[in-house]
ZADO-1210 file (C-alpha; in nm, 4 decimals, padded with zeros to 6 digits):
<atoms>
<atom x="00.2153" y="-00.6752" z="01.2437" code="MET" pos="1"/>
<atom x="00.4328" y="-00.5731" z="01.5403" code="PHE" pos="2"/>
<atom x="00.5512" y="-00.9363" z="01.5591" code="ARG" pos="3"/>
<atom x="00.8934" y="-00.8188" z="01.6882" code="LEU" pos="4"/>
<atom x="00.7421" y="-00.6460" z="01.9846" code="ILE" pos="5"/>
<atom x="00.5509" y="-00.8872" z="02.2012" code="THR" pos="6"/>
<atom x="00.8399" y="-01.1052" z="02.3059" code="THR" pos="7"/>
<atom x="01.0284" y="-00.7992" z="02.4081" code="ALA" pos="8"/>
<atom x="00.7735" y="-00.6747" z="02.6854" code="ILE" pos="9"/>
<atom x="00.9083" y="-00.7547" z="03.0331" code="LEU" pos="10"/>
<atom x="00.6013" y="-00.7509" z="03.2512" code="ILE" pos="11"/>
<atom x="00.7685" y="-00.8344" z="03.5726" code="GLY" pos="12"/>
<atom x="00.9889" y="-00.5322" z="03.6200" code="GLN" pos="13"/>
<atom x="00.7743" y="-00.2421" z="03.7244" code="LEU" pos="14"/>
<atom x="00.9688" y="00.0687" z="03.6448" code="ILE" pos="15"/>
<atom x="00.8119" y="00.3978" z="03.5286" code="ALA" pos="16"/>
<atom x="00.7949" y="00.4397" z="03.1482" code="ASN" pos="17"/>
<atom x="00.5543" y="00.7093" z="03.0315" code="ALA" pos="18"/>
<atom x="00.7073" y="00.7476" z="02.6914" code="ALA" pos="19"/>
<atom x="00.4046" y="00.5678" z="02.5254" code="GLN" pos="20"/>
<atom x="00.1648" y="00.8323" z="02.6581" code="ALA" pos="21"/>
<atom x="00.3098" y="01.0832" z="02.4163" code="SER" pos="22"/>
<atom x="00.2369" y="00.8488" z="02.1163" code="CYS" pos="23"/>
<atom x="-00.1339" y="00.8864" z="02.1733" code="LEU" pos="24"/>
<atom x="-00.1791" y="01.2203" z="01.9937" code="ASN" pos="25"/>
<atom x="-00.5479" y="01.2381" z="01.9066" code="SER" pos="26"/>
<atom x="-00.4626" y="01.3431" z="01.5478" code="ASN" pos="27"/>
<atom x="-00.2976" y="01.0103" z="01.4654" code="ALA" pos="28"/>
<atom x="-00.5053" y="00.7016" z="01.3641" code="ASP" pos="29"/>
<atom x="-00.5120" y="00.3983" z="01.5804" code="THR" pos="30"/>
<atom x="-00.2723" y="00.1948" z="01.3685" code="ARG" pos="31"/>
<atom x="-00.0057" y="00.4673" z="01.3928" code="LEU" pos="32"/>
<atom x="-00.0560" y="00.5132" z="01.7724" code="ARG" pos="33"/>
<atom x="-00.0234" y="00.1283" z="01.8161" code="THR" pos="34"/>
<atom x="00.3012" y="00.1230" z="01.6171" code="LEU" pos="35"/>
<atom x="00.4405" y="00.4021" z="01.8108" code="CYS" pos="36"/>
<atom x="00.3590" y="00.2457" z="02.1486" code="VAL" pos="37"/>
<atom x="00.4755" y="-00.1011" z="02.0558" code="ALA" pos="38"/>
<atom x="00.8130" y="00.0040" z="01.9316" code="GLU" pos="39"/>
<atom x="00.8664" y="00.2570" z="02.2061" code="THR" pos="40"/>
<atom x="00.8208" y="-00.0175" z="02.4601" code="LEU" pos="41"/>
<atom x="01.0077" y="-00.2824" z="02.2752" code="ALA" pos="42"/>
<atom x="01.3058" y="-00.4234" z="02.4730" code="GLY" pos="43"/>
<atom x="01.2169" y="-00.2168" z="02.7831" code="SER" pos="44"/>
<atom x="01.0901" y="-00.2897" z="03.1279" code="ALA" pos="45"/>
<atom x="00.7449" y="-00.1485" z="03.1622" code="VAL" pos="46"/>
<atom x="00.4715" y="-00.0779" z="03.4140" code="THR" pos="47"/>
<atom x="00.1694" y="-00.2940" z="03.4190" code="LEU" pos="48"/>
<atom x="-00.0401" y="00.0004" z="03.2932" code="ASN" pos="49"/>
<atom x="00.2019" y="00.0221" z="02.9958" code="ASP" pos="50"/>
<atom x="00.1548" y="-00.3458" z="02.9274" code="ALA" pos="51"/>
<atom x="-00.2201" y="-00.3292" z="02.9550" code="LEU" pos="52"/>
<atom x="-00.2266" y="-00.0325" z="02.7118" code="LEU" pos="53"/>
<atom x="-00.0202" y="-00.2074" z="02.4478" code="LEU" pos="54"/>
<atom x="-00.2275" y="-00.5298" z="02.4924" code="ASP" pos="55"/>
<atom x="-00.5525" y="-00.3392" z="02.4488" code="THR" pos="56"/>
<atom x="-00.4197" y="-00.1543" z="02.1361" code="LEU" pos="57"/>
<atom x="-00.3044" y="-00.4715" z="01.9738" code="LEU" pos="58"/>
<atom x="-00.6295" y="-00.6518" z="02.0436" code="LYS" pos="59"/>
<atom x="-00.8213" y="-00.3552" z="01.9002" code="ARG" pos="60"/>
<atom x="-00.6216" y="-00.3885" z="01.5836" code="GLU" pos="61"/>
<atom x="-00.7432" y="-00.7561" z="01.5546" code="GLY" pos="62"/>
<atom x="-00.4589" y="-00.9457" z="01.7211" code="TYR" pos="63"/>
<atom x="-00.6525" y="-01.1428" z="01.9678" code="ALA" pos="64"/>
<atom x="-00.3494" y="-01.2699" z="02.1595" code="ALA" pos="65"/>
<atom x="-00.2157" y="-00.9157" z="02.2293" code="GLY" pos="66"/>
<atom x="00.0977" y="-00.9611" z="02.4480" code="ILE" pos="67"/>
<atom x="-00.0706" y="-01.2492" z="02.6252" code="GLY" pos="68"/>
<atom x="-00.2439" y="-01.0651" z="02.9094" code="LEU" pos="69"/>
<atom x="-00.5852" y="-01.1834" z="03.0329" code="PRO" pos="70"/>
<atom x="-00.7398" y="-00.8599" z="02.9110" code="ASN" pos="71"/>
<atom x="-01.0779" y="-00.8941" z="02.7442" code="ASN" pos="72"/>
<atom x="-01.1413" y="-00.6660" z="02.4353" code="VAL" pos="73"/>
<atom x="-01.4785" y="-00.7005" z="02.2699" code="ALA" pos="74"/>
<atom x="-01.4799" y="-00.7988" z="01.8989" code="ARG" pos="75"/>
<atom x="-01.7663" y="-00.5807" z="01.8391" code="ASN" pos="76"/>
<atom x="-01.7897" y="-00.2387" z="02.0216" code="SER" pos="77"/>
<atom x="-01.9788" y="00.0829" z="01.9751" code="TYR" pos="78"/>
<atom x="-02.0288" y="00.4035" z="02.1641" code="GLU" pos="79"/>
<atom x="-02.3254" y="00.6433" z="02.1338" code="PRO" pos="80"/>
<atom x="-02.2548" y="01.0094" z="02.2191" code="TYR" pos="81"/>
<atom x="-02.4001" y="01.3566" z="02.2259" code="MET" pos="82"/>
<atom x="-02.2032" y="01.6822" z="02.1533" code="THR" pos="83"/>
<atom x="-02.3090" y="02.0350" z="02.2508" code="PRO" pos="84"/>
<atom x="-02.2588" y="02.2914" z="01.9774" code="ILE" pos="85"/>
<atom x="-02.1631" y="02.6547" z="02.0099" code="LEU" pos="86"/>
<atom x="-02.0385" y="02.8454" z="01.6990" code="ASP" pos="87"/>
<atom x="-02.0212" y="03.1755" z="01.5200" code="TYR" pos="88"/>
<atom x="-02.1528" y="03.1059" z="01.1653" code="ASN" pos="89"/>
<atom x="-02.1084" y="03.3556" z="00.8809" code="THR" pos="90"/>
<atom x="-02.3802" y="03.2061" z="00.6539" code="ASN" pos="91"/>
<atom x="-02.6608" y="03.0503" z="00.8611" code="ILE" pos="92"/>
<atom x="-02.9103" y="03.0535" z="00.5810" code="ASN" pos="93"/>
<atom x="-02.6973" y="02.9748" z="00.2862" code="GLY" pos="94"/>
<atom x="-02.7530" y="03.3103" z="00.1375" code="GLY" pos="95"/>
<atom x="-02.5759" y="03.5352" z="-00.1121" code="ASN" pos="96"/>
<atom x="-02.3126" y="03.8053" z="-00.0488" code="PRO" pos="97"/>
<atom x="-02.4302" y="04.1560" z="00.0266" code="ASN" pos="98"/>
<atom x="-02.2956" y="04.3224" z="-00.2845" code="ARG" pos="99"/>
<atom x="-02.3788" y="04.3389" z="-00.6526" code="PRO" pos="100"/>
<atom x="-02.2709" y="04.0734" z="-00.9032" code="LEU" pos="101"/>
<atom x="-02.0809" y="04.2208" z="-01.1945" code="THR" pos="102"/>
<atom x="-02.0090" y="04.0179" z="-01.5154" code="LEU" pos="103"/>
<atom x="-01.8520" y="04.2226" z="-01.7726" code="GLY" pos="104"/>
<atom x="-02.0732" y="04.5180" z="-01.8453" code="THR" pos="105"/>
<atom x="-02.3744" y="04.3645" z="-01.6666" code="LEU" pos="106"/>
<atom x="-02.4495" y="04.4345" z="-01.2937" code="THR" pos="107"/>
<atom x="-02.7061" y="04.2335" z="-01.0995" code="PHE" pos="108"/>
<atom x="-02.8489" y="04.3243" z="-00.7583" code="THR" pos="109"/>
<atom x="-02.9704" y="04.0339" z="-00.5317" code="GLY" pos="110"/>
<atom x="-03.2951" y="04.0156" z="-00.3448" code="ASP" pos="111"/>
<atom x="-03.2571" y="04.1398" z="00.0158" code="ASP" pos="112"/>
<atom x="-03.4396" y="03.8282" z="00.1388" code="GLU" pos="113"/>
<atom x="-03.1728" y="03.6001" z="00.0022" code="ASN" pos="114"/>
<atom x="-02.8740" y="03.7779" z="00.1593" code="LEU" pos="115"/>
<atom x="-02.6553" y="03.5652" z="00.3895" code="LYS" pos="116"/>
<atom x="-02.7045" y="03.5970" z="00.7642" code="LEU" pos="117"/>
<atom x="-02.4503" y="03.5542" z="01.0327" code="GLU" pos="118"/>
<atom x="-02.4448" y="03.5066" z="01.4123" code="GLY" pos="119"/>
<atom x="-02.4128" y="03.2717" z="01.7014" code="VAL" pos="120"/>
<atom x="-02.5717" y="02.9270" z="01.6713" code="VAL" pos="121"/>
<atom x="-02.6179" y="02.6747" z="01.9509" code="ALA" pos="122"/>
<atom x="-02.7389" y="02.3231" z="01.9408" code="GLY" pos="123"/>
<atom x="-02.6781" y="01.9563" z="01.9874" code="LEU" pos="124"/>
<atom x="-02.5330" y="01.6632" z="01.7879" code="GLY" pos="125"/>
<atom x="-02.5858" y="01.2969" z="01.8313" code="ALA" pos="126"/>
<atom x="-02.4006" y="01.0041" z="01.6930" code="GLY" pos="127"/>
<atom x="-02.2405" y="00.6615" z="01.7271" code="ILE" pos="128"/>
<atom x="-01.8981" y="00.5247" z="01.6526" code="GLY" pos="129"/>
<atom x="-01.7874" y="00.1678" z="01.6430" code="GLY" pos="130"/>
<atom x="-01.5567" y="-00.1091" z="01.5359" code="ARG" pos="131"/>
<atom x="-01.6124" y="-00.4733" z="01.4434" code="SER" pos="132"/>
<atom x="-01.2988" y="-00.6986" z="01.4457" code="ILE" pos="133"/>
<atom x="-01.3062" y="-00.9426" z="01.1585" code="LEU" pos="134"/>
<atom x="-00.9638" y="-01.1116" z="01.1991" code="GLY" pos="135"/>
<atom x="-00.5922" y="-01.0439" z="01.2454" code="GLU" pos="136"/>
<atom x="-00.5407" y="-00.6877" z="01.1318" code="GLY" pos="137"/>
<atom x="-00.8856" y="-00.6703" z="00.9875" code="ARG" pos="138"/>
<atom x="-01.1749" y="-00.4750" z="01.1032" code="TYR" pos="139"/>
<atom x="-01.4595" y="-00.2332" z="01.0217" code="LEU" pos="140"/>
<atom x="-01.4794" y="00.1233" z="01.1535" code="ASP" pos="141"/>
<atom x="-01.8105" y="00.2964" z="01.1260" code="TYR" pos="142"/>
<atom x="-01.9903" y="00.6091" z="01.2450" code="GLY" pos="143"/>
<atom x="-02.2927" y="00.8178" z="01.1933" code="ALA" pos="144"/>
<atom x="-02.3841" y="01.1777" z="01.3268" code="ASN" pos="145"/>
<atom x="-02.6684" y="01.4236" z="01.3011" code="ILE" pos="146"/>
<atom x="-02.6700" y="01.7783" z="01.4420" code="SER" pos="147"/>
<atom x="-02.8896" y="02.0827" z="01.4609" code="TYR" pos="148"/>
<atom x="-02.7621" y="02.4362" z="01.5547" code="ALA" pos="149"/>
<atom x="-03.0155" y="02.7140" z="01.5955" code="HIS" pos="150"/>
<atom x="-02.9780" y="03.0867" z="01.5605" code="SER" pos="151"/>
<atom x="-03.2072" y="03.2561" z="01.8175" code="PRO" pos="152"/>
<atom x="-03.1377" y="03.5994" z="01.6428" code="GLU" pos="153"/>
<atom x="-03.2671" y="03.4899" z="01.3035" code="HIS" pos="154"/>
<atom x="-03.4996" y="03.2044" z="01.4165" code="ASP" pos="155"/>
<atom x="-03.3483" y="02.9463" z="01.1809" code="MET" pos="156"/>
<atom x="-03.1065" y="02.6623" z="01.1994" code="GLY" pos="157"/>
<atom x="-02.8491" y="02.4483" z="01.0408" code="ILE" pos="158"/>
<atom x="-02.8817" y="02.0662" z="01.0111" code="THR" pos="159"/>
<atom x="-02.5818" y="01.8359" z="00.9386" code="ARG" pos="160"/>
<atom x="-02.5718" y="01.4621" z="00.8674" code="ARG" pos="161"/>
<atom x="-02.2822" y="01.2323" z="00.8093" code="SER" pos="162"/>
<atom x="-02.2039" y="00.8540" z="00.7986" code="ALA" pos="163"/>
<atom x="-01.9036" y="00.6471" z="00.7075" code="ASN" pos="164"/>
<atom x="-01.7726" y="00.2959" z="00.7079" code="ILE" pos="165"/>
<atom x="-01.4238" y="00.1742" z="00.6426" code="CYS" pos="166"/>
<atom x="-01.2750" y="-00.1705" z="00.5915" code="SER" pos="167"/>
<atom x="-00.9142" y="-00.1748" z="00.7350" code="ARG" pos="168"/>
<atom x="-00.6969" y="-00.4648" z="00.6333" code="ASN" pos="169"/>
<atom x="-00.3371" y="-00.5522" z="00.7072" code="HIS" pos="170"/>
<atom x="-00.1786" y="-00.7272" z="00.4248" code="ILE" pos="171"/>
<atom x="00.1796" y="-00.7934" z="00.5331" code="GLU" pos="172"/>
<atom x="00.4849" y="-00.6158" z="00.6580" code="ASN" pos="173"/>
<atom x="00.2896" y="-00.3165" z="00.7844" code="ASN" pos="174"/>
<atom x="00.1229" y="-00.2682" z="00.4403" code="TRP" pos="175"/>
<atom x="-00.2507" y="-00.1994" z="00.4560" code="PHE" pos="176"/>
<atom x="-00.5413" y="-00.1919" z="00.2040" code="PHE" pos="177"/>
<atom x="-00.8530" y="00.0109" z="00.2915" code="ASP" pos="178"/>
<atom x="-01.1892" y="00.0669" z="00.1405" code="GLY" pos="179"/>
<atom x="-01.4278" y="00.3384" z="00.2641" code="CYS" pos="180"/>
<atom x="-01.7704" y="00.4816" z="00.1855" code="ALA" pos="181"/>
<atom x="-01.8973" y="00.8093" z="00.3263" code="ASP" pos="182"/>
<atom x="-02.1900" y="01.0477" z="00.2965" code="ALA" pos="183"/>
<atom x="-02.2653" y="01.3920" z="00.4237" code="SER" pos="184"/>
<atom x="-02.5418" y="01.6452" z="00.4023" code="GLY" pos="185"/>
<atom x="-02.5949" y="02.0201" z="00.4950" code="LEU" pos="186"/>
<atom x="-02.9291" y="02.1780" z="00.5148" code="GLU" pos="187"/>
<atom x="-02.9912" y="02.5514" z="00.5540" code="ARG" pos="188"/>
<atom x="-03.2836" y="02.7882" z="00.4932" code="GLU" pos="189"/>
<atom x="-03.1821" y="02.8675" z="00.1276" code="LEU" pos="190"/>
<atom x="-02.9519" y="02.5844" z="00.0351" code="ALA" pos="191"/>
<atom x="-02.9059" y="02.2038" z="00.0543" code="LYS" pos="192"/>
<atom x="-02.5885" y="02.0193" z="-00.0232" code="ASP" pos="193"/>
<atom x="-02.4940" y="01.6497" z="-00.0240" code="SER" pos="194"/>
<atom x="-02.1862" y="01.4590" z="-00.1020" code="THR" pos="195"/>
<atom x="-02.1071" y="01.0823" z="-00.1139" code="GLN" pos="196"/>
<atom x="-01.7710" y="00.9153" z="-00.1829" code="GLY" pos="197"/>
<atom x="-01.6033" y="00.5862" z="-00.2392" code="LEU" pos="198"/>
<atom x="-01.2314" y="00.5497" z="-00.1604" code="THR" pos="199"/>
<atom x="-00.9777" y="00.2785" z="-00.1961" code="ILE" pos="200"/>
<atom x="-00.6249" y="00.3263" z="-00.0637" code="SER" pos="201"/>
<atom x="-00.3096" y="00.1607" z="00.0495" code="THR" pos="202"/>
<atom x="-00.0855" y="00.2611" z="00.3407" code="ALA" pos="203"/>
<atom x="00.2476" y="00.1732" z="00.4704" code="LYS" pos="204"/>
<atom x="00.3626" y="00.2165" z="00.8345" code="LEU" pos="205"/>
<atom x="00.7342" y="00.2342" z="00.9283" code="PHE" pos="206"/>
<atom x="00.9617" y="00.3994" z="01.1752" code="SER" pos="207"/>
<atom x="01.2788" y="00.6082" z="01.1339" code="THR" pos="208"/>
<atom x="01.5352" y="00.7313" z="01.3941" code="GLY" pos="209"/>
<atom x="01.4744" y="00.9538" z="01.6947" code="SER" pos="210"/>
<atom x="01.1449" y="00.7895" z="01.7759" code="GLY" pos="211"/>
<atom x="00.9488" y="00.8943" z="01.4666" code="ALA" pos="212"/>
<atom x="00.6741" y="00.6759" z="01.3243" code="PHE" pos="213"/>
<atom x="00.5128" y="00.7322" z="00.9882" code="HIS" pos="214"/>
<atom x="00.2083" y="00.6380" z="00.7832" code="SER" pos="215"/>
<atom x="00.2166" y="00.7100" z="00.4080" code="THR" pos="216"/>
<atom x="-00.0838" y="00.6528" z="00.1908" code="SER" pos="217"/>
<atom x="-00.2168" y="00.6874" z="-00.1587" code="VAL" pos="218"/>
<atom x="-00.5691" y="00.6369" z="-00.2743" code="GLY" pos="219"/>
<atom x="-00.8279" y="00.6923" z="-00.5444" code="VAL" pos="220"/>
<atom x="-01.1605" y="00.8515" z="-00.4630" code="ARG" pos="221"/>
<atom x="-01.4904" y="00.8676" z="-00.6610" code="ARG" pos="222"/>
<atom x="-01.6876" y="01.1626" z="-00.5325" code="GLN" pos="223"/>
<atom x="-02.0684" y="01.2140" z="-00.6043" code="PHE" pos="224"/>
<atom x="-02.1977" y="01.5610" z="-00.5673" code="ASN" pos="225"/>
<atom x="-02.5490" y="01.6752" z="-00.6364" code="GLU" pos="226"/>
<atom x="-02.4751" y="01.7975" z="-00.9990" code="THR" pos="227"/>
<atom x="-02.1554" y="01.5998" z="-01.0988" code="TYR" pos="228"/>
<atom x="-01.9143" y="01.3195" z="-01.0225" code="GLU" pos="229"/>
<atom x="-01.5364" y="01.3393" z="-01.0021" code="GLN" pos="230"/>
<atom x="-01.2298" y="01.1201" z="-00.9679" code="ASN" pos="231"/>
<atom x="-00.9689" y="01.2187" z="-00.7207" code="GLN" pos="232"/>
<atom x="-00.6193" y="01.0955" z="-00.6253" code="ILE" pos="233"/>
<atom x="-00.5326" y="01.1294" z="-00.2582" code="GLN" pos="234"/>
<atom x="-00.1906" y="01.1439" z="-00.0866" code="LEU" pos="235"/>
<atom x="-00.1061" y="01.1382" z="00.2690" code="GLY" pos="236"/>
<atom x="00.2003" y="01.1394" z="00.5079" code="TRP" pos="237"/>
<atom x="00.1399" y="01.1431" z="00.8862" code="ASN" pos="238"/>
<atom x="00.4002" y="01.1240" z="01.1517" code="THR" pos="239"/>
<atom x="00.3771" y="01.0763" z="01.5352" code="VAL" pos="240"/>
<atom x="00.6716" y="01.1074" z="01.7658" code="ARG" pos="241"/>
<atom x="00.7098" y="00.9427" z="02.1030" code="ASN" pos="242"/>
<atom x="00.7897" y="01.2882" z="02.2468" code="LYS" pos="243"/>
<atom x="00.4367" y="01.3895" z="02.1696" code="GLY" pos="244"/>
<atom x="00.4467" y="01.5871" z="01.8376" code="ALA" pos="245"/>
<atom x="00.2295" y="01.5036" z="01.5358" code="TYR" pos="246"/>
<atom x="00.2555" y="01.6229" z="01.1759" code="THR" pos="247"/>
<atom x="00.0262" y="01.5541" z="00.8922" code="GLY" pos="248"/>
<atom x="00.0327" y="01.6348" z="00.5214" code="PHE" pos="249"/>
<atom x="-00.2531" y="01.5564" z="00.2942" code="ASN" pos="250"/>
<atom x="-00.3036" y="01.6504" z="-00.0724" code="ALA" pos="251"/>
<atom x="-00.5675" y="01.5609" z="-00.3479" code="SER" pos="252"/>
<atom x="-00.5792" y="01.6134" z="-00.7151" code="ILE" pos="253"/>
<atom x="-00.9170" y="01.6136" z="-00.8922" code="GLY" pos="254"/>
<atom x="-01.0062" y="01.5753" z="-01.2522" code="GLU" pos="255"/>
<atom x="-01.1629" y="01.8656" z="-01.4446" code="ALA" pos="256"/>
<atom x="-01.5386" y="01.8630" z="-01.4606" code="VAL" pos="257"/>
<atom x="-01.6887" y="02.0535" z="-01.7630" code="PRO" pos="258"/>
<atom x="-01.9177" y="02.3416" z="-01.6702" code="ASN" pos="259"/>
<atom x="-01.8953" y="02.2645" z="-01.2987" code="GLN" pos="260"/>
<atom x="-01.6991" y="02.4402" z="-01.0216" code="LEU" pos="261"/>
<atom x="-01.4971" y="02.1478" z="-00.8878" code="ALA" pos="262"/>
<atom x="-01.1918" y="02.1288" z="-00.6513" code="GLN" pos="263"/>
<atom x="-00.8796" y="02.0481" z="-00.8622" code="ARG" pos="264"/>
<atom x="-00.6074" y="02.0665" z="-00.6029" code="GLN" pos="265"/>
<atom x="-00.5919" y="02.0738" z="-00.2184" code="SER" pos="266"/>
<atom x="-00.3221" y="02.0692" z="00.0333" code="LEU" pos="267"/>
<atom x="-00.3265" y="02.0724" z="00.4086" code="SER" pos="268"/>
<atom x="-00.0662" y="02.0625" z="00.6842" code="ALA" pos="269"/>
<atom x="-00.1295" y="01.9894" z="01.0494" code="THR" pos="270"/>
<atom x="00.0900" y="02.0125" z="01.3535" code="VAL" pos="271"/>
<atom x="-00.0252" y="01.8787" z="01.6981" code="GLY" pos="272"/>
<atom x="00.1635" y="01.9232" z="02.0130" code="THR" pos="273"/>
<atom x="00.1191" y="01.9909" z="02.3915" code="THR" pos="274"/>
<atom x="00.1296" y="02.3413" z="02.5420" code="VAL" pos="275"/>
<atom x="00.1039" y="02.3827" z="02.9171" code="PHE" pos="276"/>
<atom x="-00.0027" y="02.0056" z="02.9388" code="ASP" pos="277"/>
<atom x="-00.2975" y="02.0788" z="02.6967" code="ARG" pos="278"/>
<atom x="-00.3375" y="01.9649" z="02.3302" code="ALA" pos="279"/>
<atom x="-00.2812" y="02.2246" z="02.0596" code="LEU" pos="280"/>
<atom x="-00.3472" y="02.1698" z="01.6891" code="THR" pos="281"/>
<atom x="-00.2632" y="02.4102" z="01.4154" code="ALA" pos="282"/>
<atom x="-00.3783" y="02.3579" z="01.0551" code="THR" pos="283"/>
<atom x="-00.3117" y="02.5410" z="00.7272" code="ALA" pos="284"/>
<atom x="-00.5040" y="02.4590" z="00.4114" code="ALA" pos="285"/>
<atom x="-00.5083" y="02.5540" z="00.0425" code="TYR" pos="286"/>
<atom x="-00.7517" y="02.4584" z="-00.2360" code="SER" pos="287"/>
<atom x="-00.8137" y="02.5614" z="-00.5930" code="TYR" pos="288"/>
<atom x="-01.1319" y="02.5043" z="-00.7898" code="ALA" pos="289"/>
<atom x="-01.2127" y="02.5759" z="-01.1500" code="ASP" pos="290"/>
<atom x="-01.4521" y="02.4877" z="-01.4350" code="GLY" pos="291"/>
<atom x="-01.7446" y="02.6941" z="-01.3276" code="GLY" pos="292"/>
<atom x="-01.9430" y="02.8999" z="-01.5643" code="ARG" pos="293"/>
<atom x="-02.1919" y="03.1768" z="-01.4908" code="LEU" pos="294"/>
<atom x="-02.3794" y="03.3363" z="-01.7821" code="LEU" pos="295"/>
<atom x="-02.0830" y="03.2384" z="-02.0115" code="GLY" pos="296"/>
<atom x="-01.8202" y="03.3655" z="-01.7748" code="PHE" pos="297"/>
<atom x="-01.5573" y="03.1182" z="-01.6425" code="GLU" pos="298"/>
<atom x="-01.5111" y="03.1072" z="-01.2613" code="ARG" pos="299"/>
<atom x="-01.2169" y="02.9896" z="-01.0500" code="ASN" pos="300"/>
<atom x="-01.1593" y="03.0115" z="-00.6792" code="ASP" pos="301"/>
<atom x="-00.8569" y="02.9833" z="-00.4558" code="THR" pos="302"/>
<atom x="-00.9145" y="02.9332" z="-00.0877" code="THR" pos="303"/>
<atom x="-00.6695" y="02.9579" z="00.2025" code="ARG" pos="304"/>
<atom x="-00.7233" y="02.9089" z="00.5629" code="SER" pos="305"/>
<atom x="-00.5467" y="02.8708" z="00.9005" code="VAL" pos="306"/>
<atom x="-00.6865" y="02.7639" z="01.2271" code="SER" pos="307"/>
<atom x="-00.5669" y="02.6822" z="01.5914" code="ILE" pos="308"/>
<atom x="-00.7502" y="02.4635" z="01.8314" code="ASN" pos="309"/>
<atom x="-00.6562" y="02.4625" z="02.1960" code="TYR" pos="310"/>
<atom x="-00.7901" y="02.2373" z="02.4768" code="SER" pos="311"/>
<atom x="-00.8469" y="02.4767" z="02.7504" code="VAL" pos="312"/>
<atom x="-00.9621" y="02.1942" z="02.9752" code="THR" pos="313"/>
<atom x="-01.0138" y="01.8188" z="02.9211" code="THR" pos="314"/>
<atom x="-01.3757" y="01.8995" z="02.8358" code="ASN" pos="315"/>
<atom x="-01.3552" y="02.2343" z="02.6643" code="PHE" pos="316"/>
<atom x="-01.1600" y="02.3553" z="02.3623" code="SER" pos="317"/>
<atom x="-01.1528" y="02.6817" z="02.1566" code="VAL" pos="318"/>
<atom x="-01.0829" y="02.7140" z="01.7840" code="SER" pos="319"/>
<atom x="-00.9923" y="03.0400" z="01.6136" code="VAL" pos="320"/>
<atom x="-00.8822" y="03.0931" z="01.2509" code="GLY" pos="321"/>
<atom x="-00.9078" y="03.2821" z="00.9241" code="TYR" pos="322"/>
<atom x="-01.0377" y="03.1944" z="00.5881" code="ARG" pos="323"/>
<atom x="-00.9970" y="03.3769" z="00.2589" code="GLU" pos="324"/>
<atom x="-01.1388" y="03.2961" z="-00.0857" code="THR" pos="325"/>
<atom x="-01.0076" y="03.4851" z="-00.3892" code="ASP" pos="326"/>
<atom x="-01.2308" y="03.4437" z="-00.7023" code="SER" pos="327"/>
<atom x="-01.1821" y="03.5800" z="-01.0463" code="ASN" pos="328"/>
<atom x="-01.5456" y="03.6889" z="-01.0060" code="ILE" pos="329"/>
<atom x="-01.5208" y="03.9382" z="-00.7214" code="ASP" pos="330"/>
<atom x="-01.8791" y="03.8651" z="-00.6084" code="TYR" pos="331"/>
<atom x="-01.7573" y="03.5241" z="-00.4724" code="PHE" pos="332"/>
<atom x="-01.4474" y="03.6677" z="-00.3035" code="SER" pos="333"/>
<atom x="-01.4558" y="03.6773" z="00.0706" code="GLU" pos="334"/>
<atom x="-01.2412" y="03.6835" z="00.3877" code="SER" pos="335"/>
<atom x="-01.3620" y="03.6105" z="00.7382" code="GLU" pos="336"/>
<atom x="-01.2383" y="03.5115" z="01.0837" code="PRO" pos="337"/>
<atom x="-01.3675" y="03.1800" z="01.2234" code="THR" pos="338"/>
<atom x="-01.4507" y="03.0957" z="01.5802" code="PHE" pos="339"/>
<atom x="-01.5991" y="02.8049" z="01.7617" code="SER" pos="340"/>
<atom x="-01.6200" y="02.6462" z="02.1016" code="VAL" pos="341"/>
<atom x="-01.6004" y="02.2747" z="02.1426" code="ARG" pos="342"/>
<atom x="-01.7458" y="02.0836" z="02.4417" code="LEU" pos="343"/>
<atom x="-01.6337" y="01.7254" z="02.4969" code="ALA" pos="344"/>
<atom x="-01.8823" y="01.4658" z="02.3710" code="PRO" pos="345"/>
<atom x="-02.1141" y="01.3046" z="02.6428" code="ILE" pos="346"/>
<atom x="-02.0523" y="00.9360" z="02.5918" code="ARG" pos="347"/>
<atom x="-02.2765" y="00.6538" z="02.6961" code="PHE" pos="348"/>
</atoms>
């Protein structure tokens, strides 16, 4: 991987070259960033900082020689962190909509104690992320996180847990084979949800003209929910440009699950760029779920959302958006704004 690059780096000529900095869009994965930096610097005279950056990126991808600099990169690394949380949540307790449920000629009224509650929640998350390098182009990425956010107004909270591990493997000619396992859980006053998944995928990295670097992928996922299992096909096309812009398109197709409301199609598009020297990311998403049945009535839901996240400072970002769900059973239709404040993780 990147074998055409290392002999083209001229360390001795120290001229300014900041082009690689715009390859490092946080939305792109490390392989795509490394390809962008390496090919952007190929055949150029670079600063020592540029050379050290490329050397570190290559060694982090498992290429122990890097570009030959005496720059030590640990084969096993991990980083604990803590993250402050401040959000406005529209369903803190996992409750029901505040309206009657109508099915044909039947109308049901829910218990007031089970209605959903909304408000500001604040709390703290803690986690760890790491990488273990196994060989050239082969490594394990892993992470785990737990968080708790409390609503002072309603005196209740939301607990989230997640964990993942991925085996990343370069095969040849910038082709990769990956295998991942993940699990997540959400606990609220009236509801608990958990999901696990196993995914295998292949990816190809390549570049095109005008400084554009791409990663395309196709994968198969087996998802385990509390009441059903489902097979999914996943597709992705992510692009980073050495002028700083990022685009990502991801889609999934899921099999039908009898008598269970399951996601059948999803599509998301993300654009990342810099505005006033600060990162801005905009995402639009669509999903369709069907197969649900409620007292003999079929249910299907279509959900659309848009969100914009802007880094106000290096340690503080704001996300605003809008989400709408259109269900053939009106009781489950809803539309709501979304808002959250993100503070940079405290790393140890």
